SETI-268079 format. One line per field, with one value per residue (C-alpha): x, y, z. Coordinates in nm, 2 decimals. Layout:
SETI-268079
u <- (X, ...) $
v <- (Y, ...) $
w <- (Z, ...) $
***
This chain:
SETI-268079
u <- (3.06, 3.04, 3.34, 3.33, 3.29, 3.62, 3.64, 3.76, 4.10, 4.11, 4.25, 3.96, 3.71, 3.86, 3.88, 3.51, 3.41, 3.62, 3.45, 3.11, 3.19, 3.33, 3.02, 2.80, 2.99, 2.97, 2.59, 2.55, 2.45, 2.70, 2.71, 2.54, 2.25, 2.22, 2.24, 1.96, 1.76, 1.78, 1.70, 1.38, 1.29, 1.33, 1.16, 0.86, 0.85, 0.84, 0.56, 0.36, 0.41, 0.30, -0.01, -0.12, -0.06, -0.09, -0.12, 0.25, 0.22, -0.07, 0.09, 0.43, 0.26, 0.14, 0.48, 0.58, 0.23, 0.28, 0.62, 0.48, 0.15, 0.27, 0.65, 0.65, 0.34, 0.45, 0.81, 0.68, 0.47, 0.74, 1.01, 1.26, 1.48, 1.59, 1.59, 1.63, 1.37, 1.25, 0.94, 1.01, 0.76, 0.92, 1.26, 1.13, 0.94, 1.25, 1.41, 1.10, 1.10, 1.46, 1.38, 1.08, 1.30, 1.57, 1.32, 1.20, 1.55, 1.75, 1.56, 1.58, 1.84, 1.57, 1.42, 1.75, 1.76, 1.40, 1.48, 1.78, 1.55, 1.30, 1.57, 1.50, 1.84, 2.02, 1.82, 1.90, 2.27, 2.26, 2.16, 2.43, 2.35, 2.65, 2.62, 2.67, 2.38, 2.16, 2.25, 2.21, 1.86, 1.75, 1.90, 1.71, 1.40, 1.42, 1.45, 1.14, 0.95, 1.08, 0.93, 0.59, 0.67, 0.78, 0.44, 0.26, 0.46, 0.41, 0.04, 0.06, 0.25, -0.03, -0.29, -0.10, -0.02, 0.35, 0.52, 0.75, 0.85, 0.62, 0.84, 0.84, 1.21, 1.28, 1.04, 1.22, 1.54, 1.38, 1.29, 1.65, 1.80, 1.56, 1.64, 2.01, 1.99, 1.76, 1.99, 2.28, 2.09, 1.95, 2.30, 2.41, 2.13, 2.23, 2.59, 2.50, 2.28, 2.59, 2.78, 2.52, 2.33, 2.03, 1.70, 1.69, 2.04, 1.98, 1.66, 1.85, 2.14, 1.90, 1.70, 2.03, 2.17, 1.85, 1.80, 2.17, 2.16, 1.85, 1.94, 2.30, 2.19, 2.05, 1.70, 1.55, 1.78, 2.05, 2.40, 2.53, 2.32, 2.49, 2.78, 3.11, 3.14, 2.79, 2.87, 3.16, 2.93, 2.68, 2.95, 3.02, 2.65, 2.51, 2.16, 2.28, 2.37, 2.03, 1.85, 2.06, 1.98, 1.61, 1.59, 1.76, 1.53, 1.20, 1.25, 1.53, 1.77, 2.14, 2.28, 2.57, 2.36, 2.65, 2.84, 2.53, 2.45, 2.82, 2.84, 2.52, 2.65, 2.98, 2.81, 2.57, 2.85, 3.05, 2.75, 2.68, 3.04, 3.04, 2.70, 2.80, 3.13, 2.94, 2.64, 2.81, 2.80, 2.42, 2.42, 2.66) $
v <- (-6.52, -6.14, -5.94, -5.70, -5.34, -5.16, -4.85, -4.54, -4.41, -4.18, -3.90, -3.92, -3.91, -3.60, -3.44, -3.51, -3.37, -3.06, -3.02, -3.05, -2.80, -2.56, -2.60, -2.53, -2.22, -2.10, -2.15, -1.91, -1.56, -1.28, -1.13, -0.81, -1.00, -1.20, -0.87, -0.71, -1.03, -1.03, -0.66, -0.72, -1.04, -0.91, -0.58, -0.77, -0.98, -0.66, -0.52, -0.84, -0.82, -0.46, -0.53, -0.83, -0.66, -0.28, -0.26, -0.19, 0.11, 0.26, 0.21, 0.34, 0.65, 0.74, 0.83, 1.09, 1.23, 1.29, 1.45, 1.69, 1.76, 1.80, 1.86, 2.06, 2.27, 2.35, 2.45, 2.65, 2.86, 2.91, 2.96, 2.78, 2.66, 2.93, 2.81, 3.13, 3.21, 2.85, 2.78, 2.51, 2.27, 2.29, 2.24, 1.95, 1.75, 1.61, 1.52, 1.32, 1.15, 1.04, 0.93, 0.71, 0.54, 0.48, 0.32, 0.09, -0.02, -0.04, -0.36, -0.53, -0.77, -0.94, -1.06, -1.23, -1.41, -1.51, -1.66, -1.84, -1.99, -2.12, -2.26, -2.01, -1.85, -2.18, -2.26, -1.92, -1.97, -2.30, -2.13, -1.99, -1.64, -1.45, -1.33, -0.97, -1.00, -1.15, -0.87, -0.60, -0.73, -0.73, -0.38, -0.22, -0.41, -0.23, 0.09, 0.01, -0.04, 0.30, 0.46, 0.37, 0.60, 0.88, 0.86, 0.88, 1.18, 1.36, 1.31, 1.45, 1.75, 1.82, 1.79, 2.03, 2.26, 2.24, 2.41, 2.17, 2.11, 1.89, 1.88, 1.52, 1.52, 1.64, 1.38, 1.11, 1.24, 1.21, 0.85, 0.78, 0.94, 0.75, 0.42, 0.48, 0.58, 0.29, 0.05, 0.16, 0.13, -0.21, -0.34, -0.20, -0.40, -0.71, -0.67, -0.65, -0.96, -1.14, -1.05, -1.11, -1.40, -1.34, -1.15, -1.03, -0.89, -0.73, -0.57, -0.43, -0.29, -0.15, 0.04, 0.16, 0.31, 0.45, 0.75, 0.85, 0.84, 1.05, 1.31, 1.32, 1.44, 1.76, 1.62, 1.83, 2.13, 2.30, 2.16, 2.51, 2.50, 2.18, 2.18, 2.11, 1.74, 1.68, 1.86, 1.62, 1.32, 1.48, 1.51, 1.14, 1.04, 0.92, 1.03, 1.39, 1.37, 1.20, 1.48, 1.75, 1.60, 1.57, 1.93, 2.06, 1.87, 1.94, 2.28, 2.43, 2.50, 2.52, 2.17, 1.98, 1.73, 1.56, 1.52, 1.39, 1.13, 1.04, 0.97, 0.77, 0.56, 0.49, 0.41, 0.17, -0.01, -0.04, -0.18, -0.43, -0.56, -0.59, -0.77, -1.00, -1.09, -1.19, -1.36, -1.71, -1.68, -1.70, -2.03, -2.23) $
w <- (24.14, 24.12, 24.20, 24.49, 24.40, 24.39, 24.61, 24.43, 24.53, 24.83, 24.62, 24.38, 24.67, 24.82, 24.48, 24.41, 24.75, 24.69, 24.35, 24.50, 24.77, 24.52, 24.31, 24.61, 24.69, 24.33, 24.33, 24.63, 24.53, 24.58, 24.93, 24.82, 24.69, 25.02, 25.21, 25.00, 25.03, 25.41, 25.43, 25.24, 25.42, 25.77, 25.68, 25.54, 25.86, 26.06, 25.85, 25.89, 26.27, 26.28, 26.06, 26.27, 26.61, 26.61, 26.99, 27.04, 26.80, 26.99, 27.33, 27.23, 27.09, 27.44, 27.58, 27.31, 27.34, 27.71, 27.65, 27.39, 27.56, 27.92, 27.92, 27.60, 27.67, 28.02, 27.94, 27.65, 27.89, 28.16, 27.90, 28.12, 27.83, 27.59, 27.23, 27.04, 26.78, 26.76, 26.98, 27.23, 27.10, 26.75, 26.92, 27.12, 26.86, 26.67, 27.00, 27.11, 26.77, 26.82, 27.17, 27.06, 26.80, 27.07, 27.30, 27.02, 26.91, 27.24, 27.35, 27.01, 27.14, 27.35, 27.02, 26.93, 27.27, 27.22, 26.88, 27.04, 27.31, 27.05, 26.81, 26.54, 26.55, 26.52, 26.20, 26.06, 26.13, 25.95, 25.63, 25.40, 25.51, 25.64, 25.99, 25.89, 25.65, 25.92, 26.17, 25.90, 25.81, 26.17, 26.24, 25.95, 26.04, 26.38, 26.18, 25.99, 26.32, 26.44, 26.13, 26.26, 26.56, 26.33, 26.15, 26.49, 26.60, 26.27, 26.31, 26.66, 26.54, 26.29, 26.56, 26.79, 26.50, 26.56, 26.26, 26.10, 25.73, 25.53, 25.23, 25.10, 25.04, 25.39, 25.53, 25.33, 25.49, 25.83, 25.76, 25.65, 25.96, 26.20, 26.03, 26.06, 26.42, 26.51, 26.32, 26.55, 26.87, 26.76, 26.69, 27.03, 27.19, 26.99, 27.09, 27.46, 27.40, 27.27, 27.58, 27.86, 27.69, 27.92, 27.87, 28.23, 28.22, 27.88, 28.01, 28.31, 28.11, 27.85, 28.12, 28.27, 27.95, 27.79, 28.02, 28.01, 27.63, 27.62, 27.88, 27.77, 27.42, 27.28, 27.26, 27.54, 27.56, 27.35, 27.40, 27.49, 27.82, 27.94, 28.19, 28.02, 28.12, 27.98, 27.66, 27.61, 27.65, 27.41, 27.14, 27.14, 27.18, 26.84, 26.96, 26.95, 26.59, 26.51, 26.68, 26.52, 26.17, 26.25, 26.38, 26.07, 25.84, 26.02, 26.18, 25.97, 26.25, 26.17, 26.15, 25.99, 25.80, 25.62, 25.95, 26.13, 25.87, 25.84, 26.22, 26.21, 25.92, 26.09, 26.41, 26.24, 26.05, 26.37, 26.55, 26.28, 26.28, 26.66, 26.68, 26.40, 26.57, 26.89, 26.73, 26.75, 27.14, 27.13, 26.94, 27.16) $
***
């Protein structure tokens, strides 16, 4: 008669499980490699979406075209907004570029809620990817989508013969600034998504804050022309720093590029941390 198998001691079972867990953790790539991997992955996904459906790029290009053709041309003729030696269209173009990127990124949280509703977010959260890497990847993917708007506005500037810098290094700086600004506003949207948990609420809040962010910045007029209380709001508005950096790179106006980029980096990091902390609420 065969003897019944002897169960291993409880201590050895727990030790074996701990060893397996430690081995699994050791096999995971470092966090920086995961972060880089997610950045590349989500950026490639955005490129694939843009390639398969270019309609959004064309429709989103209409609004900046109207701002430059109608608002810009009209205010250039009546000279209602003094901009010194800089023609108003040149002054306006970087502001419209920042506005277009803002409008793309500020509703990016809707995509997170959509992924939650279809179970995609739950599957992503089940992988060993840290939440901060997931949010960072999505934030910079939003920045990549905003770069398509930059290309469209640069083409429009060429058609309208708006005098901006075409220096490749400055254009590379423009891309970096737009990506950083879009990353912040995308994480702001994802943070709001983690709080309201509803597409309709997020859409309403996004529409409520977009215009104050835009008009409470230096995108349309110099900060010196604003009333005192609005100047205070403009100084804490990240969009103002994005516009200031773009204007310095494209038009050559006086700007504190290091300060502008520093503020955008700090804002983007803060947004990533906040959105990562609230991401678990979307998977309950």
